[in-house]
N, C-alpha and C positions, 0 to 999 in steps of 0.2 A: 504494500500500500504506500502511496505517496501523498503526503499532505502538500498544501500549497507551498511553494518555495519561499524561503526567507529572503526578504528584499530589503536592501538598504535604500534610504532616500538618495536621490541623485547626487547632491553635494557631498554626502558622506562617502558614497561609492567612488566618486571622482577623486576625492582627497586620498582615499586608501590606495588607489592606483598610482597616484602621483608620488605618494610616500614610498611605495614599493619600487617605482622606477628610480627614485633618488637613491634608495638603498642599493639597487643593482649597479647603478653607475659608480657609486663610491666603492662598492665591493670589488669591482673590476680593477680599480686603481690601487686600493689598499692592499689587495692580495695579489697584485701583478698577474691578473688572469686575462687570457685572450678569448675572444669569441671566434670559434673555428668552424667553418663550413667545409664539409668533405667535398673534394673535387669530384665532379661527375663527367665522364666522357660523353655520355649521351643523355642529357637531362630531358625529362618529359615536360617539366615546367621551368619557365624562367620567371623568377620573382623579381619584379621591378619596384623598388622603393625610392621615392623622392623625399629628400630631407631638406629642411631649412630650420636650423636651430633646434630647440627643445631636446637637448642632448640626453636628458634623463629618459624621456619616453622612447627616443631612438634606441638607446641601449636596452631598454625593456623589450622592445619589439624584436631586436636582433637576437638577444639572448634567448627569448622564447622560441623564435623561429629556428635557431640552431638545434634546439632540442627535438624538432620534428624529424631530423635525420636519424634519430634513434627508433622512430616508429617504422612499421612495415608499410610505408607509403610510397608514392611515386618519387623518383629521383628529381631533384630540383637544383638549380643554380640561383645565385643571388647577384643582382645588379643594383648597385646603389648610386643614385645620381644626386649630388648635393648642390643645392641652389644657393651658393655663397653664404654658408653658415658662418657663425662666429667661430673664433679660434677654439673656444672650449668644446664646441660640438665636434670640430674637425680633429681634435685630439683623440677622439674615440676611434677614428679611422685607422690609426696606427696599431690598434689592438684587434683588428678584424683580419682573419685569415680566410682565404678561399672564396672571397667575394670580389667582384670587379667593381671598382669605385671610380666614378667619373666626377671631377670637380669643376663646376661652372664658376667662372670668375664673378658673375652677377646672377641675380635671380631671373631665370628664364621663364618662370611660371610652372604650374603643375603639369598642364597638358604638354607643353613643349619638352619639359624634362622627361616625362613618361615616354614620349616619342624617341628621345635620345636613348633611353634605356632599352626600349623595345627593338631599336635598330641593331643592338648587339645580342639579342636573344638567340639562343640555340635550341630552345625547347619547342615542342609542338604547340604548347599553350603558354600564354603570357598571363601572369597573375600580377595585377597592379594592387599593391598593398600599402596602405598608409603607415607612416612611422609611429602610430599610436594604437597598434593592433596586437592582440594576443590571440592567436589561432588555437582553437581547441583540438584535441587529438582526433585525427581522421579527417579533418576539414579538407586538406589537400586531395586526399583520395576521393572524398565525396564530390568535390568539384569536377575532377577528371571523369569520374564514373558517370556523371550526368550527361556528358557529351556523347557517351557511347549509346545512349537511348535513341538518338535520332540524328541523322545528318543535318536536320533543319536547325539544330541548336547552335547558336553562334556565340552567345555570352551567358555566363552563369555567375550568379552572386550568392551570398550567404546570409545567414541569420545574425544580425548585429545586436549586441546586448550592451547596455551601459554598464560600467563598473558598478557593482552593487546588485545587478540582476534585473534591472528594468529593461523591458524590450525596447530596442531603439529602432529597428527596421526589419521588416520581413518582406523584402521586395518593395516595390513602389509603383505608383500609377499616376495618371493624369486626370484632372477635372477641369472643366471650362469655367474657371473662376480666377480671381486675382492671384491666388497662391500658385495655381497651375500644377505644381508637383506635390504629391502626397505620399510620404513614406508610410507604408502599411504598418499599423499597430504601434506606431510611435508613442511611447509613454505608457503602454500597457504594463501592468505590474507583473504579469506572469509571462516570462519568456517562452514558456512551453504551452501557451494558449493553443487550443485546437486549430484556430485559424492560421497560426504561425508555424504549424508543425507538419505541413504536407507540401510536396513539390508542386509548383504551378508556374504558369507563364506570368510574366510581369511586364509592366510598361517599361520600367528601367530598374537597374540595381545600382547601388552606390559604388563609386570609384574607390572607396576605402577598401573594398574587397571585391574585385571584379576580374574574372578570368575570361579570356577570349582566345580563340584560335589565332595563332601568330599570322597565318596566311590571310585570314579574314581581316585582321587588324591592318595589315599592309594594304589589302585591297580597298579598305574603307578610307585609307589615307591617314589613319591614326586619329589622335585627338585634334580637334580644330583649334588653331592658334587664336581665332577670333575671341575665344572665351578666356584667354590668358589675362591675368595670372592665375585665376581659379574660379571654379563653380560653373556648373552646367555642361562642362566638357564631357563628363560621364553620361549625363542624360542625353546629350546630343549624339554621342557614339551609339547608345542603345537605340535611339530612334532611327539612325541611319542603318544600323544592323537590321532592324525589322523591315525597313523600306527595301533592303536588299534581299528580302525573302527569308531571313534567318530569325530564329526565335531568341528571346531573352527569358531566362528561366531562373526562378528563385529556388535554391536548394537549402532547406532548413538544417540538414545534417552538417553543413559547413558553418559551424558555430564559431563566433569570435567575440571577444570583448573589445569594444572600440571606445576609447576615451573621448573622441570627437573634439575637433577644434583645438587639438593639443599643440598645433604649431601655427595657429592663426594669429593675425594681428588684432587690433582693436575691433570690438563688435560692430562699431559704427562703420568701419571700413568693410567688414564682411557684408553687412546689409547693403551697402552701396554697390558692391560687386554683384551680389545676388540680384538686386533690382535691375542693374544694367544687363546682366546676362540672361535674366528671365525674359526680358523684352526681345533680345536677339534670338533666343531659342523659339519664342512664340512666332516671331516673324518668319522664321525658317520653316517651322513644323506645324504651325497652327492648322492650316487646311488639311494636312494629313491626319492630325490628331483628332479633330472634331468634325470632319466632313464625311466620315465613313461608318457611322453607326456607333454602337456601344464600344467603349474602351475597356481594357482590362485594368481595373484599379488594383487587383491583387490582394484584397483582404475582405473579410466579412463573409456573408453567406454565399460562398462559392461564386462570388461575382468575378472571380478570375477566369471563369469559363463560360462566357455568355453564349457561345455557340455549341457547347458540349451538352450531351444528355446528362441532366443533373438528377442524381438518385439519392433519396433519403432511405436508408436501410436501418430498420429498427429490430434489435435483438436483445438478448439477456445482457451481454457485455461485449467488449472488444473480442472478436472471435479469433481463436488460435488453434492450431493443429494439435496441440498437446493437452487440450482441456476436456475433450470428449463432450458428451451430452448434446450432440448436434452442432457444436461450435466448429469442429474441423470442416464440416460441410459449408457452414456460413463463411468460413475463411476462404474456401475455394471459390465460392460465389462472388464475394466482394473483390477478391484479387482478379478474377476473370473479368469482372466489370471494369476495373481500372485498366486492365490490359486492352479492353475494347475502346478505351478513351473516354469512358464515362467519368463525370465528376461525382465521386461517391462521398457521402457523409454517413458515417456509421453512428447511430444514436444508441448508446449503451444504456439500457434501462436500469439495470441493477449492478451489483458488484462494487468494487472499490477502485479509486483512481490508482493507476499504475505509474511507475516510472516511465518516462517517454521511451527509453530503450526497450522496456518490456512491452509496452503497448505496440510498438512497431516491429517486434522481433520477427514476425513472419507476415506482416501486412505490407502491401505496396505503399511506398512513400508518397503516392499521389492520393491516398485516402485520408479524409479528415475524420478524426475520432472524437466524439463528444461523450464524456463519461465522468461519473455516473450521472444519470439523468433523472429517472423516476417519473412519476405521473406529472408532478409540477414542472419538472425540468422539460418534459416533452411539451407541456402546454406553452411554456415560454418560447421554446424553440419554434413551434409552428406559428406562434404569434409574431415573433420577431422576424421570421423568414417567410412571411406570407408571399405566395406567388413565386417562390424561388425554384421549387423542384418540379421536374417533369414526371418522375416516377416515385411513387411511395411503395416501398416493399417492406412488409411487416412479417416477421417470422414468429411462429408459435401462437397457438390459440389464446393463451392468457394476454399476450401483448396485443393481439388483434382486438380483443375485447377492450383492453385499456385504451388503445388508440381510438376506437370507435366511440367510446364513452367520453373521452376528452374532447374530441372533435364535436360531438353532439352538444356538449356543454358550451362550446364556443360558437355554436350555430353554424358549424362547418360540416361538409361532407368529406370523405376521403379523397374524392376527385378534386376538391379545391386545394388539397395539399399536393397530390400527385396529378398535375394538370393534364398529363397525357395518358397515364396508366396507373392503376392501383393493382398491386400483386400481393395476395395473401398466401403465405407459405405455411401450410399446416405443420411442416417439419415432423411432427408426430401427433397422433390422435390421443390427446390427454385423457379423455373420458374412458377410452378403452384401457389405457395403461393403468389408470387409477382403479378400474374394476378388477384387473388382474392382481394388483397389489393388495387390494382388500381381500380378494379370495385367498391369496397366499397367507394372509394374516388371520384367516378364519372368520372373516366378517364380510362375506360376499354381499354386494348390493343387489337388491331385487331387480329383475329384468326391466320393469317400467322405469326405475330410476336411471338405469344405464341408458335406456332409450331417450329419456328426457335430457340427460346431460349431453348425449351425443348430438341430439337435434339442436340444442342451444349452441354447441360448439360449431356445428356445421352451418347453422343459419348465419352466423357472423362471418365465417370464412367465405360463404358463397356470395357475399355482397361485393366481392372484388371483380375487376375485369378479368383477371386470370387467377386461378387457384393452382398452387404448386404443391407437389408431394414428393416423397423421397424414394418411393419404390412402386413397382407395378401392383404389389399387394395392397398398399395404401390407396392407390388409384382405384382399384376395384371396390374398396370399401366406400370411398367418396362417391363413386358413381351410383352404388346401391342406395346411398343416402340422398341422392338427388343433385349432387354437384356435377354440373355439365362439364365435360371435357377437361378434367384435371391434367396437368402437365407433369410428367415425371422428370425430376432434376435431382439426381443422386450425387455421388462423388465422382471425381475424375482422378485416376491414379495410373501412372505409367508403371509397367512391370520392370522389376530390377533386371538390368541386362545381363548380369553375371553373378548371381547370388552364390554364397558359399554352399558347398555340398554337405551331406550328412556327416562325414567324418570330421569336418572342421568345426562342428557345433556340439554343444552339450547344454543340458538344463532346460528349464521352463521359464516363460516370461508372461507376465500379465501387464496389459496397458489399459489405463483408464484413470479418470479423475476420481479422487477419493477425498474431496474437500468437505463434503457435507453428509451427515448421517441420513439414512433413508433412501439414498440414491441407488439405482440398479447395480452399479459396480460394487458398492459396499455390501449390499445384500448378497451378491454373487460370491464374494470372497469370504464373507462370514459363513455362507453355506459350505463352500469348498473346504475351508479349514476345519469346520465343525463336522462335516460328513464324509469327505473324500480324502483328506490329506493323510490320515493315518493309513488308509488302505494303499495309497500311492507309495508311502514310505516303506510299507511292508513289501511291496513288489520291487521297489527301487530304493534301497536303504540310503543311497547317496543323492537322492532326488533333491534338487535345489530350484527354488522359484525366485525370480527377480521381479519386483513390482515397480513399474514406472508410472508416474503421473502425479499431479499436484495432490498433496495429501495433508490432512489436518494432523497435528502432532498426536492427539489422543488416538486417532485411527492408526497411525503408524506404529504407535506403541502396542496397540492391540494385535496388530498383524505380525509384528516381529517375533520370531521364534527360531530355533535351530533349523537350518535349511532354507531360511527365507531372508532375502535382502530387500529392504524398501529404499529405493534410490530417490523417490520423489520426482519432481519435474526436472526434465533434462532439456537443454537447448537442442541437442542433437541425439535422437534415439537410435539412429541407424546402426552404429557400432554394436549396441546392445542387442538389437534384433538380429543382426548378422551372427552374433556369437551364440544365441539361443537355438535349440533344436526344435522345440515345440512351444507354441503359444496356447494359452488356455483362456477360454471365455465362458465360464459357467453361469451365464446370465439366466435368471429365472423370470424376469419381466423386463420389458423394454418396448420402445416404439421407435419408428423411423428406420433408418438404415445403419447398421453397425459399422462405423468407419474403422474401428480398430481391427475388425475382421478383414475388411478390404485392404487395409494398410499392411497387415502381416502377410496376407496372400500375395499382394503385389511385391512385397519384399522378398518373397521366396521362402517364407517361414510358415510351414503347415501349422494348423490350429486344431484344437478339439473344442467344439462349440455345442450349444444346446439347440433343440429343435426350434425354439422361438427365434433365434438368430438365423438359423438355416432358412426358416420361412421368409424372413426379411430379405436375405440375400437372394433367394430364389435359385440357387445353384444346387446340383445334385451332390449327395454325399460322396466324398472323395475328390471334389474339385477344390483343392486348396485347403480343405478342412475335412475332418471326420466329425460325425454328428453322434451325440449320445445324450439321452434324456437325463436331466438332473434328478428325476425321481428315483434313479438307480445309481446311488453314489459309488458303489463298488464297481459297477460296470463303467462309470465315467472314469474312475481311476485306472481300470484295466485298459481302456482305450488310450489314455495318456501314456501309460507305460509301454503298450505295444507300439505306438507310433514313435516313441522315443528310442525303442530298441531295434526295430525292424527297418534296416536300411532300404530294402527294396520297396516296402509299402510307403515309407516316408518319401522316397524319390518320386514315386508315381503320383502321390498327392501333390507334391510341390510342382511338378511339371504340368499337371492338369490345371492347377490354380493359375500359374503364370500364363498359360495359353488362354484361359477364360478371361483374365484381365486384359490381355492383349486384344481379344475380340470385342470386349464390351466398353472398355474405357478409352474413348476417342476424344481428345481435347478439342479438336475442331468441331466435332458434332456437338459437344457440350457448349461451346461458344455460340454455335448456330441456334441452339435452343434458347440460350440467354437473350440473344438478339431478337428472336421471335417474341419472347415474353415482354421485352422492354420497348421494342421499336415497331413491331408489326401493327398495322391499323386495327382498331377495335370497332366493332359494329354493335349497335343497340340490338 
């Protein structure tokens, strides 16, 4: 869980940065230390820094930048162009190794000095970096990686944060008003605000942290001297980049602390230059900026993508592959949407706020995640973002009911939120699942109660333009209940191209979230260890089970015993699956499509599962898994032991499963279904 970050007020944050910079400067001289950059024969990046005075901040920037060569990032060189700094600042240059330093006898201005540095660049990309910047780890790699997404990308900028943690800029855009330029999110207290945390196109990015292809910079003629000595040359370059058919992109993973105005003269002189160059910029670009429809302002309710299909996706929480309970499938859906170019906002109804690195661990960096939300948060969201979204996609019957109730209270219909399409995803039929749970606990609900609960659940679901379910079995149930033409959208999984064989593996593995009591995964393990574990150990005395998945401490303690290892959540489960010989899924009640079964089969790891999961999968016994009823605990244990011991049977099950996955799991067909759901015309 992540609480809101601690924020210093701007003056205190700036003072702390300046104090640190002064300490670094003095330490260099007191301790006779040099700032050394490793020579690179073929740098990927040429970092161009223009300095003028402010020796403490320059030392701070260079010392921090030198540390980036210790990270596993792209190779870079440093080119420093000094615009006639004072003697104290130039004294620092004698303590710098491995950088090329060009000394101008007088102040040439920011843009012309940048052009001088870029003329000497050997890297494929040029990074213009202000001398009051502290790059966060991985920023250089994130900038370079963004260019690989599309040949259309010409300039990439990063997320700038004031010292002390206040958001300074998350890209920027234009408005037809006296200010003209508008840094996105400036002054927002949370630097990890949802609007600042996803990749998007921008009108421009700040020259304090601006990367451009070296060839494109030359083709555009570099920074325009008419804006010298400073201001608007970066904005002008971004405008000319877009006019040349290339995109300007904001990359939030390129984080940096920016002191801002660390080397500027008096504020009155700054304002005079801003006013002069704003007029020059508008004279040059005004017709292009405001004569062609909506502009990308780059912040707020997905207004960065006026021409993209904008999707509001509502689910339990930010969906991840390692959480289970239908969230791996949701992860696949929203990532596929992002790959299709949709502007996706994930509205997390429940759960706790995660660290940003955790939130985006397996989500596209073009997805906006709002969490946690709850009923009132959803109400605020649809009120503040009225008319924004083209598609409203709501997953799970409880959330569908909540959404419909909130919208009814506001006097809205789902179509007024999803202007072009409303998709309700049953994900799993809760009424049926709850009936099975009650039956297992010895308190089965009467048939009429089940019928009423099912009818209520389906009536809400059927109000959508499209109804989605996870399996052919669920589609048949929906049709019988009167839902017309439900669309099956399960998981998509590529088969492992070369999985380890029988002899290279040993032991058993269980995958699933174990975070809350009462969930199917916990029930299944309680049954397994209470009914089948002793029988398995009698057959295989050295039997060992590894348990993977988010787990509550009390549950981990209950499950831990000789022969059992509870690993908890792992960022990468592949090595564990490749080491195990048999997966077990003793599920007694569930709904939807069991992602964990599909994942193990696709990985080349045979499973032993119960009939309820086999019915959801729809594949015959022996196709990636063996089936045995949980009502027969000893028989379940014998099936596990046999599959673990019999190489021929194991290999046959593995190969049949991989072949089935290859036939059914087609990513292109999956994307085509998504496009039909979100884009195809609807008719009354």
